[in-house]
C-alpha positions in Angstrom: 198.4 78.0 162.4 198.4 79.7 165.8 196.9 83.0 166.7 198.1 85.4 169.3 196.7 88.7 170.7 199.1 91.5 171.5 197.7 94.1 173.9 200.2 97.0 173.9 198.7 99.0 176.7 199.0 96.1 179.1 202.8 95.9 178.5 203.6 99.4 177.3 207.1 99.3 178.8 207.9 96.3 176.5 206.4 97.8 173.3 209.7 98.5 171.5 210.9 94.9 172.0 207.5 93.7 170.8 207.7 96.0 167.7 211.1 94.6 166.8 209.9 91.0 167.1 206.8 91.7 165.1 208.8 93.4 162.4 211.0 90.3 162.1 207.9 88.0 161.8 206.4 90.3 159.1 209.6 90.4 157.1 210.0 86.7 157.2 206.4 86.1 156.1 205.6 84.2 159.3 203.1 86.9 160.4 200.4 87.8 157.9 198.1 90.6 159.0 194.4 90.3 158.0 192.9 93.5 156.8 189.6 94.3 155.3 189.2 97.6 153.4 185.6 98.9 152.9 184.5 101.8 150.8 182.3 104.6 152.1 181.0 106.1 155.3 177.5 104.9 154.8 178.7 101.3 155.2 180.6 101.9 158.4 178.0 100.6 160.9 177.7 97.3 159.0 181.4 97.0 158.6 182.1 97.5 162.3 179.4 94.9 163.1 181.2 92.4 160.8 184.3 92.6 162.9 182.4 91.1 165.9 180.4 88.6 163.8 183.3 86.9 162.1 185.0 85.4 165.1 188.4 86.2 163.7 190.8 88.9 164.7 191.5 91.3 161.9 192.0 95.0 161.0 189.2 97.1 159.6 190.0 100.1 157.3 187.3 102.3 155.8 188.2 104.4 152.8 186.3 107.7 152.4 185.9 109.4 149.1 
């Protein structure tokens, strides 16, 4: 498995092409986003810290009641 980082602001003029390519990868199942959903505002500091401690790129979502 390979990992790539896409920095949109560095190549903003190419974002539409990148979005098209990413959509194809998502639809084919070749790109699988990693997302962690946490519950509650009180856990937000620890959840943010976990992003940097894991060593893996991923998306963090916090659900508020």
